[in-house]
N, C-alpha and C positions, 0 to 999 in steps of 0.2 A: 529488367524492368523494376524489380523490387529494390535493387541497389540504387537505381536512379531516384526512386521515390524516397528511400531512406535518406539519401544525400540531400534531396530537396527539403525534407522535413527538418534535418539538422541545420541547414542553412538558415531556415526561418526561426528556429527555436533558440539557437545559440545567442543572438543578441539579447533576447529577453532574459535568459539566464544570467548574462553578464550584468544587466541592470540590477537584478535581484541581489547578486553578490555584492555589488557596489553599495546597495542600500543597507547591507549588513555591516559595512565598515564603520567602526566607532567614530564619533565626531572628532575625537582627539587625534585620530589617524589622518583625518582629512584637513584639519585646521591646526596650524602651528600656533598655539596660544601665545608663545613667547614673542611672536612677531607683532602681536597686538598689545599685550601687556606683559612686560618682562618683570614679573613679580614672583617672589618666593613666598608670599602670603596667599595670593590667588593662584593656587598650585594644582587645581583640577578643573574639569569642565563644568562641574556643578557650581563652584564659586564663580567661575568665569561668566557663566550664563546669568548669575544673579547680578554681577556688576554691570553686564550689558543691559539687563532689564532696568536697573536703577538709572543708568545713563539715558535710556529711552524714556523713562518716566519724567526725566528732567528735560526732555526734548534736546538732548545733546547727541550729535551724530557719532556713530560708531566709527572709530578710526584708531590708528596706532597711538598709544599713549606713551609719552616720553618720560622715562625715569629721571627725576631730578635729585632725589635724596633717598638714601636707605640707611637706617641707623647702624646696622651691622657693618656697613662699609665706611660711612662718613663719620661715625661715632654718634652716640645718643645725646650729645650736648646740644642745648638750645642754640648755641652759637653756630654749630655746624648746620642745623636745620635752616637757620636764617641765611647763612652764607650761600647755601645751595638753592634756596627757594624765593628769596625776597624780591628778585627782579622779574618774577614770572606771574602772570595772571592766569586765571582758569586752571586751578590745581585741585587734584583729588588726593586727599590724605587717607591712607589705609593703615589701621592699627591692629596688631594682634597681641592679645594679652597672654600671660603665662598660663592661664586657664583655657586658652584656645579660642576665646571670643574674638570676633572680627568685626570692626566697626570703622567709621570714619566720616569724612565730610568733604563737600565741594564748595569752593568759592570762586567767583570771578575776580575778586580783589587780590592784590598782592599782600604779602606778609610783612612788608616794609612799614616801619613806624616804631614809635616808642610810647607805650601806654596810650595807644590810639584805638578807640572803638570805630568800626567801619560798617557802613550801610551796604547791604547786598541782598536785594530781594530774590536773587537767583540762587542763593546759598541753600544747601540742604545737607542733612545728615543721613547716615544709614547704619543698619545692623544687618549683617549677612543672613541672620535668621529671621528677619522681618520681611513681610511680603512687599512693602512699599517704602519709599524714601520718606523722611520727615522734612517737610518743606518749611521754609521760613514763613513766619507769620507776616501779615500785611504791615507795611511801614516798619520793617525790621531795621531799626537804627543800630542794633547791637549784634550784628551777624557774626562778627569775629573781633578778637582783641589781639592787636599786634604789639608784642612786647619782646624785646630781644633777650630777656632773662627767662622766657618760657618758650616751649614748643608751641604747636598750634592750639589755640583756644577758640572754641565756637560758642557763641550765644551768651546773652545776659544771664547771670546765674551759673554760667559755665556748664552748658549742656554736654560739652566734651572739653576736658582740660588735660594737657600733656605738659609735664614739668621738665626742667633740666635734669639730665641723668635719669631719664624715665625708665630705664631698664634695671635700675638698682633701688628704686624707691617705690613704695606701695601706696602712695597718695595721689597718683594720677586718678582722675575720676570722671564719671558722668553724673549729671544731675538733671532735675526737671527743667529749670530755667523758664524763661518767658519768650524766647526768640524763635523757637521751632515748635511746630505742632506735632506733639507726640500722642495726641488724642487721649484715650483711656489708659495708655501704657505708662505714663508718668515720665519715663526717660527712654533713651534709645536702646537700653538693654532690657526694656520691657518690664521694669520693676518700678515701684512707686517710691523708691528711696535712693539716696546717694550711694553709688557703688564705686569702690576704689579698686585699683588693680596695678600690677607691675606690667610694663610693656616688654614683650618678647621681641617684637619687630615692628618697625614703622617705616612706611614708604610714602613718598609723595610723587605724583605724576602730573605732568602738564597734559590737559585734555584738549 
């Protein structure tokens, strides 16, 4: 009788224990991040969750992001960036500096053009350390600047500017500008002055 009771209790307890064990499995063990964003910059679940949060804030549906360009693969030349990205709309640029800062921006426009300012009310910038995206101001006629001699440039006043050979020069920069709402922060790196940097890695994904 005791054996039957013990067997009965085990039968009912075991499924609950299995659920608890499953709840303890780390997120990265249950989700293959590389299947959603094949990035060497967004390389852990904390950064991944921030990118997903930013996409959600911009009302963009979470789905697999397609890698178009990576500096360490295609070269850090502006020409390589434009060859890989010019024909695609809705792209997310992610930049990592030598100091480890991670930032970038999204646009629905293409990067095709020569000295062309482009309107994009849906454009936004981000800093992985900031809680929210920096949205385009209303009637943003200068969301991005398409120029084949440069990498991605966002915003009038160049809120984010990436040069040719961006991994060897220290004059890539962020600035306050007029096109994106950085609030009291001044710029996307949360300082009130122009900040220059060397690029360690840059990636562009189609969203």
